[in-house]
Each structure stands twice: as C-alpha cells, then as structure tokens.
N, C-alpha and C positions, 0 to 999 in steps of 0.2 A: 503580573510580571511574566513574560515569556521566557523560556529556557533558551540558552545559547543556540542549540541545534535548530529549533524553530526560527529564530531570529536570523540565522545564517543561511537556512535553506532557500536554495533558488528554484524556481519552477523548472522542470523537466518535462518534456513531452512524453505522455505514456507511450509504450511500444504496442499496445492494444487498447482498445477503448469499449468493446462489448463482449469480450471473452475473457476467462482466465486461461492463459495458455497453458499452464500446467496442469489443470483439470481437464483440458481438450487432450493433452498428451496422454493421460491415463484413462481417457474414455469416458469421463464424467461431465456432467453439465448441471450439477447441483449447486453451483456457487450461489450465494445470497446477494453479495455486494462487492464491487471491485475496488481496489487501492493501488495506487500507483506510487512507486519510489521516487523521491525527489533526488536521489543521488545519480540514478541510472535509468530510469523511466520503467523498470520492470513492473509488470501488473501482476497482481495476485488477489485471490479471493479473501475476504474478511474473515474475522475470528468466529462469526456466526455460521459461517460456511463449513461443511464437514472436513474440508482439507487444509484450512487456515494457511494458504499458500503466502500471504502477505507477512505474516509473522515468520513464517518459516524462511522467507527470503531475508529478513532482518537477522534471524539467528544464524544463517549461513554467512552473511556478508558483514554485517555490523552496520550497514546503511541506516541511520537514526530515524529519518523523517519519511513518512509517506502521507498521501493525501488521498481523500475520497475523489472518485472520478464518476460518481454517480451524478446524474442530471440535477441540477439545482442546489448541490452541496458544494462548500468551498473550505471544509475544515482540513486541518493537517493535525498529525499525531506523531509525537516523539516517543519512540519505543524506550530509549535510554532513560529519560526523566518521567516517563508516563505522564505527559502533559499534552493537552489539546490547544491548538492555537488557530 
C-alpha cells in the first residue's frame, strides 16, 4: 500500500538535471546522486552525499515527496511516511 503523499504527488520538472545547485553555490561538486522535489522541482543531493541537500530541502519546506533523477531510476521517496514508491 502506498502512502497518501506518494499517491497524490504529481510529477514536476526538476529545475536542474546534472548538478546540485546548492553544492555549486558553496563551491563543491562532491554529490553522489541527485533528487528532485515533486512539489516545486528543487534539486538536491542525496543522503549519501556530504551535504544532503535533498533532505535539507524537506526539513526547510515540508515538501513530502522527492524522486530520483538518476538515469534509469524511477523511484520516489516520502520523507513524512518514510516510504518508497
């Protein structure tokens, strides 16, 4: 069963596709994978990256669902319910 956040999340185009803009802004390029917020399109680096900007975006905004924007991946993650879909 999928949580309500995943069921209701509509795809939003990512604002970037090949960089973590927040990492670039602080002068680093050591992100591992990129994630996009389905509420606003914000792109951030994953939790395996040193700066964890995707999680930071959730903590600041409360936007519940992000998705992988890595080539060949189609999964989504709900921060609120800690569920993958």
